[in-house]
N, C-alpha and C positions, 0 to 999 in steps of 0.2 A: 722616656719615649715608648718603651715596650709596654709599660703600664697603661699609657694613653691609648695605644693601639688595642690593647686587650679590652679596655673600657668601651672603645668605639665598636669593637666586634660584638661585645655583649649587648650594647644598645641596639645594634642592627638586628641581632637575633631576637631581642625583646620586641623590636618593631615588627618583625616577621610574625611572631606569636600573636601580637595585638591585631595584626591585619587578618590572621586566620579567624580571630574571634568575630570580626566584622563581616565574615562570609568570603574572605579572600584566602585562597589556598596558600599554605606555608611553603615558600621557596627558600632554598639555602641562600644565605647572604651573598655567597660567591657569585651567584647567577642573577640576583635581583637587580633591577635597574628602573629607570623612570620612563615615562612615555616618550619624552623628547629624545632621550638617548637611544631608546629602542628603535624609533623610526629613523633616527640619524644613522644607526648602525646598518639597518636594512637598506636605506637609500644609497649609502656609500658602497655597500656590497653589490647592489644592482648596477651601479655605475662601473664598478670594477669588472662586472660580467658583461658589459655592454657590447664588447666585440663579439662575444659568442652569439648574442642575439642578433647583432647586425649581420652576422654570417648567414643566418637563417632568413633575414629580412633585409636585403641590401638597400631597399628604398626607405627604410626607417618608418614604415607605416605602423609598426607596433606601438611606438611612442604616441603617435598622433591619434591612434584608434581609441586609446583609453578615455581621453576627454573627461566628461563628467562622471562616468561610471566608476572612476577611480576614487571618488569621494565616498566616505563611509556613510552607511544608511543613517537616517535620523534616529535619535534615541527614542525608545518607546515612551509613551505617556504613562506616568505613574497613576495608579488607581486613585481617583479623587475621594477624599474623605467626606463624610456627611457634613453638610453645612458649609462646605467650601464655596468660594466665590464663583468657581466654574462648575457648580453642581449641575447646571442645566445642560452642559455639554455631554455628548455621548462618551461613555467609558470605552477605553481601548486597552483592555487587559488581556494579555495572553495572545493577542493577535496583531500582526504587523500591518496595521491599517493605514500607516503612512506610506506604504509601498504602492506606487501607481500601477495601474493595469497596463501591461505591455502586450501588444498584439504579436503573434508569431511573425518573425521576419524571414524574408527570403534573401539569402546571401548569394545565391547563384543567379545573377541577372541573365546570363547567356547560357541556356541549357541545350545540351545535345539531344537530338531526337532519340527516343527509346529504341527505334528500329535499328539505329546505328550502334547504340550501346550494346544491345543484345545480339548484334551481328546477324540480323534476320536476312534470310535469302531473298524474300520478297521486298518490294519497295514500300515506302511509307504509305499507310492506308489513306492519309489525308492529302497526299500529293503536294501540289503547290500551296494549298491552304494551311499546311502545317506551320505552326508558329515557332518551332524549334530549329536549331542549327542543323544543317546537313553538310556543310563544308567543314571537314575535319581539320584541315590546316588552319582555317580561320578561327575555329573553336580553340585549338591548341595554343594559338597566339594570344588569345584573351584569357585563357584559363589561369587561375592563380598558380604560383609555383608549388611544386611538390613538397610535402612536409618531411618525408624521410626516404631512406634507401630501400627499406623492406616493407612489404605489405602483409599484414597479419592474416588477412583473409586468404590470400594466395598461398601463403606458407602453411596454413592450417587445412584448407579444403582443396588445394590444387588448382583452383580457378577463382578469379575475382569477378563477381557478377557485375561489378560497376565499371569494368573496362576502362575506357579512356577518361571517364569522369572521376575515377579514383584519385585521391590526393597522394597516393603512393604508386601512381601508374608506371613510373619508370622501372619498377621491379618486375612488371609482367607485360610490358608493351614492346613488341618486336618491330621488325621492319614493316613499312607501309601501315603503321598504326594497328597492327594485328594483336589481339589479346592472346598472350601465351597461356598454355595449359600444361600442368604437370600431370600427365595421364596416369602415372602410377599411383599418385596420391589421390587423384580424382576417382579412380576405380576403387580404391580402398574406402573412400567415403561414400560411395554410391549406395543408395538405399537407406543411409543412416540419417535420421532427422534429429539434430541436437535439440531443437526447440519444437515443442508441441503446443497444441491448443490454439492453432492459428485459425482465423476466421475464414471459413469456406465462402467463396464468392457466390455460390448458388444459395447457400443459407442466408447470406447477407441480403441477396435479392428477394428471397421469400419473406424475410423479416420486414423489409421495407414495404413490400406489397401486402403485408399482413396475411400471408398464405400459410403460416406455420400453425399446425394443429397442437392444441394443448388439451388433450383428452382428459388426462388425470386431474389437471388443475380445474378444468371446467366442472368435472364431477364433484370435486371437493367444494367448489364455490356454490354449486346448486344445492348440495347437501347442507352446507352451512346456512344458506339462505332459507331453506325449508325448515330447518330446526329453529331458526330465529322466529319465523312466522308462527310456528307451532307454540313456541314459548309465549309470544305476545298474545296469541289467541287464548291460550290457557289462562293467562293472567287476567284477561278482560272478562272471561267467563266464570270467574270464581264466584260471582253472585253477591251474597251478603258480605263476604270478606272484602275489606277494602284493599285495593291494589295500590302498591307503592308507585305513585305517579312518576317519581324520578326515574326508577328502574324501567318502568314501562316505556317512558319517553325515550330513554337511552336505547332500549331494545328496538323500538320502532325506527329510531334514527339509524341504528346499525343495520336493520333489515332493509330499509330504503336505500342506504348507501351501498350495501352489497348488491342489491337488486339493480341499481343504476350502473354500477361498475361492471356487473356481469352482462347486462343487456347491451352496454356500449362496447365492451371489449371482446365478448365471446361471440364468434361467428356461428350461425346455426348450420349444423351439418346433419344431413339425414343418414340414417343407417349406421350410426355409431354404436358399438357395443362397448362404451367407455366403462367406467368403473361405477355403475349403478349397483351398489352392494346390497346384499341382504342384510338389513339392519334391524330385523325384528327383535333380536335379543337386546340390541343396544337401545331401541326405543323404550323398552321396559324401564330403563334407568335414566331416561331423558330428564324426567322431572327432578331427579336428584343431582344429576351432573350437567344438565343443560347441553350446550353445543359440544362440549369437550368430549363426551363419551362417544358420540356418533362420529366425530371427526377422525378419531384414531383408526377407524376401519375403512375410511373412504378410499385409501390408497390400495385396498386389496381388490384385484379384479376377479370377483366371484360371479359365476353365472347367475342370471336373474330369471325368474319365471316370465314367460312370454307375455302373460296377461298383465303383469306388472309393468313390463316394458311398453306395452300398448298404452297403458295408463299414463306413462310419461311421454307418449308421442314418439316412440322409437321402435324400430324393427330390428330383428336379429338377422344379419346378412348371411350367416352360416348356421348349419345345424350343430347343436351341442353334442359332444361326445360324453359328457359327464358334468361335473361341477364347474368345469372351465371350458370356455369356447376355444375353438381353434384360432380365432382371430385375436384372442387376448394375449397380451404380454403379461405373464404372471408376475405380479408385484411381490417384492420380498417383505416378509414380516420383519418387525423390528429386531427380533432375535436372529434373523437370517441375513441382515445387512452386513456389509463389509465392516469388520471390526478393526479399529486402530488402537494400538497400545500407546497412549499418550504419556504414561507415568515416567517420571525421572528423566525427562528430556528437556533440552534447551530449545526454546521456541523463539524464533526471530519474529518480532511483531510485524503486522502489516503496516508499512510506513508510507504515507502519502508522499509522492514526488521522489523521495530518496530511496524507497524500498523497491527500486526497479530490478529487472532481472540481472544485469551485470553486478549490482551490489549484492544481491542474494547469492550469486556465484562466489563472490569473495567470502561471504560469511560461511558458506558451505565448506570452503577450503579450510576455514579455521575451526570447524567443529559444530556448527549449528545443526541440530537434529530435525527441527520442524521449520519449514518456511511457508509464508503465506503471501499471496499477491496483494497489490495495493487495493484499497477500497474502491469497488466498482459500483456505480449507480445502476440499479436494476432496470430502470426505464430506458437508459441509454443503451444497455445491452439488448433489450427487446426491440429497439429501433435499429439495431445493426450498425452502431457507430464504430468505425474502425479503431479510433483512439481508445475507446472504452474496452473493447475486446483485447487490445494489446496488453491490458493489465492482467489478463488471465493466462498469458504465455508462461510455459513451464520448461525449464531446462532439464536435460537428461540427468544432471547431477542432483536434482532435487527429488530425493527418494520418498520423502513424506511431505506432500505439498497440498495446500488448500487455497481457496479463493474466498475473499470477503465481500459480501453484498450489503448495500445500503438501500433501504427502502422503508416506506411507512404504511403500505397498504397490503392486505392479504392477497389480492388478485395479482398484482404485479410481481410481488416477491415469490409467490407460488409458481407462477408461470415461468419466471426467470430461473427458478431452481430446476423445474422440469426441462427447460431448454438446455441448461448446462449439464444436467444429468445425461442427456442423450448425445451431446456434441463435444464434450471435452473430457480430459482425463484428470481427475482430482481424487485426493484421498479423503477430503472433508470439505464442507462448506460452512463458512462462518457468517453469523449475522452481526453487523455492526450496530450495537446499541450503546456505544460509548463516545461517539464523535461529538465534540463540543462546539464546533464552529457554527456561527449564526446561520449560514446558508442552509445547513442541514437541519439544525435544531429548530430555529424560529420559523423558517419559511416552508419546511416540509414536514415537521413533526417527527423526523427520523433521528438516528443517532441516540443521544441520551433521552430524547423525547419519548422513545418507546418504553423506557422504564416507568414512566408515569401513565402510559396508555396501555394498561395491562390486558384489556380485552383484545385490542388490536394486536398486541404483542403475542398473545396466546394463539390467535387465528393465524398469524404469520408463521409461528413455530410449528404448529400442528400441520398447517398446509404444506410447508416445505418438507417436513418429515414424511408426509404421505407420498411425495413424488420423488424423493431422493433414495438412491441405493447406497449412499455413503453416509457416514455420521454427520450430524448437524451440531455445530458448536456456536457459542454465544460469547461475545466480549462486552462486558459492562463496566461501569464506574461505580463508586460508592453511592452515588446519587446525583441530584442536580444542584441542590443547595449545599453549602459547606457544612452547616450545622444540622443537616437533616439527612442522615444516611438511610437508604431504603434497600440496599442490595440484599441485606439479610432477610427482608420480607419477600423479595422476589425469587431468591434462590430455591426455596421449596417448591414454588410454582414451576420454575424451569425444570426441575427434576421430574415433576409429574407430567410436564408437557413432552418430555422425551429427548432432551438435549444430551449429547454425549460428552461434552466438555464445557466448563465455564471458566472464562478468564476474567479476573477482577483487577482493574486498575485502582490502586489505593488512594485515589483522589476524586473529588466531585467535579462536575462541569464548571462550577463557579470557581473552584481553586485553580483549575488548569494545571500549571506547573509551579505555582508560587509557593507551595507548601510541601513539606516532606510527606511522602507516601505513608499511609497509616497501615503498617503491617500487622498491628495488633488486631485491627478490624478484619484484615484479610485472614488472619488465623481463625477468628471466630466464624467467618463465613465458610472456611474450608471444612470445619467440623459439621456445619449445617449441610454442606453439599454432599458429604459422603453418602453412598459409595461413588457418586459421580465425581470424577477428578476435577479439581479446581487449581488453576494456575494463577500465581500472583505476579503482579507487574508494578514496577515503580522504583526508581532511584538505584538500580543495580549498575555499578561501574567497576566492580572488582570481584575477585573470587571470595573475598571476605564478606562482601554484601550478599553474595549468592548463598554462602553458608548460613548466614544469619536468617536469610529468607527461608531456607529449607527447614530451619528449626521451628518455623511456625506451623509446620504440618501440611503445607501445600504439596500438591502432587507433582508440580513442576514449576518452572520459571519462564516467564516471557520477558525478553529484553528488547527495548526499543531505542531510546537515545543512547544508552550505553554502547550499543553496537555501532551507532553512527559516529560516536566520539572515538571509539577504538574497536574495530571489528574483530580484533584478535582476543576480545574478552572471552569468547567461547573456549579458546585454547587455555587461557588462564584459569578458567573455572574447572575444566576437566583435569588440568595438571596441577591445580591448586598452587599457583605461584604468581608472583608479579613479574611480568615480562618487561624488562627495560629495553624495549625495541629501539633500534638505531634509526636515524633519519634516512639512511640509504635503504633499509628494509621497508620503511614506510613509503618511500618514493617508488619502490618496486611494486607495492600494493596499488598505488595510483596508476602505474604503468599497466598493470594487469587490468585494472578497471577500464582504462581507455581502450585497450585491445578488445575487451568484451563489449564495450560500447560501440566500437566500430563494427563488430560482428553483428550486433543487435540493430543498430540504427543506420549503418552504412558508412562506407569510407569515402563517399563523395563529399562535396562541400557542405551540403545540408546535413548529412549524417555526422560529419566532424563537428559542426557547430552545435548539434543537438547533444552530442557526447560531451562537449565542452560545458554546455549549460548544466547538465546533470552532475558533472564533476565539480563545478563551482558551487552548486547547491550542497554537495556533500562536504566540500572544503569549509563551508560555513559552520559545520559541526566538528570536523577534524581539528580545527584550530583551537578548540577548547581542551584538547588533550595536553597534559603536562607530563613529560618524561619522568619515569620513576626515579632515575638517578639525580634529578634536580630537586626532588621534593624533600622538605625538612621532615615531613610526617607522611608516612605511607599508610593507607592508600589515599588517592585523590577522591574527594566526595563530589557527587554530581551537581550539588547546589552551591559549590564554592567557586567563586569567580577566579579565573586564571589571572594572576598579576603580570605586569610587564617583566620579562626576563630575557636574558641572552643565553642561547643554547650552547651546547658543547661544540657545534660547528655551525657554519653559516646556514645550511639548509634547515637544520633544526630550529634556528631562530626564525627563519622565513615562514616555516610551517606554524609558528606560534602567532603570526600576525592575524589580527581580526580586520585588517584593512582590505577592502574589496580589490583594490589595485594590485595588491600582492598575490591574491588568489588568482587573478587573471594572468599574472606573470608565471605562476606555477603551471597553469594550464598551457601557456605558450611553450614551456619546456617540453611538453608532451605532444601537443597538437599544433605547434607552429603559431605564428602571429595571428591575432584576431582580425576580422575584417574591419574595414573603416567605419561601418555603420553598426558595430557591435555594442550592445548595452547589456548590463546585468545588474540586478538588485536581488538579494536573496529573499526567498519566501519566508524563511524562518529566522527569527532573532531571539537570542536567549532571554527568557523571562523567568528563570528558575533560581536565580541567585538570591541570597538572603538580603 
């Protein structure tokens, strides 16, 4: 019998090893299980905990609310091979295209009038025409039950700005429905702004009315257009020498495009002493260097001869005292710009949807050195969209913070850079030239598309550099096609254009996440980039991965999915150890995230549900983590699929579930029962396994 058990154990271990060869992580046989037994274990545990949930939700709405969203998302379509029977169908590789578009929902049908929430002394401005509730007793009778006994916002700041609408209102509502105030704590927090880079209402109004002036950008665009015209004229006047028709045509098209965009977007203003620079020395080198030589000096506000200004149709509003006018804001030269030491730092990648401010605060706690906001579309920022400006917010704990911009044209990108330079506090601005999604690449020519549109890319980089007082960085991929890497050709150009940091993701657009990142190629590119620092990105999930990455000679490491799967990876790298973190410690991280979310998005019903949505998006990554103590072989690899396993306690088992319904139940432990009309499907679905 003992021999038989020994043989069975050896067979199980052999099975584990075979599974790891197939791209499945190796789990100790003691914890390994099947899909059926895994879900049976979780379901039985939830039933055992039913009383606890019923105590929070006496009416049992939680069970009914899940409905269809408890179903697992559809499996991704596998990339079709050439010659397949479904060859005509559109490929869906690396994108969760089966996910239906869901419009934002309003979970608060009966809203209290803001004048009552804010306890205004005056009556409601709209009077009888106001569509919101004014009867407090009636509102409180219809309001959903409170989630908890303590309000994080009240405990932190001394006053909850959501008053009666707060889902933790009993913690700070006194007699006659008055909002209580902790005066001592409120005085302590007075004047302190934890979150910066908020959109000013006056600025938003001027952006929507197109009343914002972009002097430096307009000067750059005019100079660029003038040089383009000079080049095209010089090529046509060569005489007997044949003109390269392809290049001439491209130059003419570029000139016309810039002219159209400038004429359409740039308002004419009289009396500007913008940056019409003295470019006589630069013009001598124009034939050799083209546009690029003149572009570098456009950002310098140097005084111009009055006759030359009259030639351009402009007048000097003030007398000059020397080489610089009193009206000018003296631009910084590249050597005088704010310098940032990027080397030997851990960089949290700009992550769409999941890289929000509460998540970045979690990563800062665990040791992230550099943080960056989510990708923001420059045209939306120029239009003053509140949702887009929210991506630029910066918490006081983010000591080295940047924003990432996406765009495909020099005029909008340069203007956006000038706008941000004047109105927000950042340490650097990053250009996204690595985004692979169809919406950005195919329809706009942005993201990865910039890597193949080098002229436009150059104009964007030089234009943004001319108006920024902070370093400009660029994030790229190896290329567009899998077998045609072009980053090594682009990096020398980026150096000459003046970027301060290059981040290289070791995969092409075509690969997405289906192949292992090419760190050998990243090593080659880091040598080409020197002395400009180059950060490597791809497949880092442990401190051992980070150590191997540093051996390639990169200046630093950018971490993306690894931080989503386990945000304590920064601590592991700095302390060079594998952290066998417990389920209770992981749950405390989720609790901190929800508290930060309530602070960021609000503690009313709308804010609670927004926090829940972002928490669920993050849980779709967290479930891929396998505890160190359960692994047969350490460390876990990012492209190995987690098998079904039973954890060391029930909570650890639940956190391993990839079932949407279980994620929702975890959110209910923190944010109470979901509304009856709540639905959720994750934006991201793993496509990185072997």
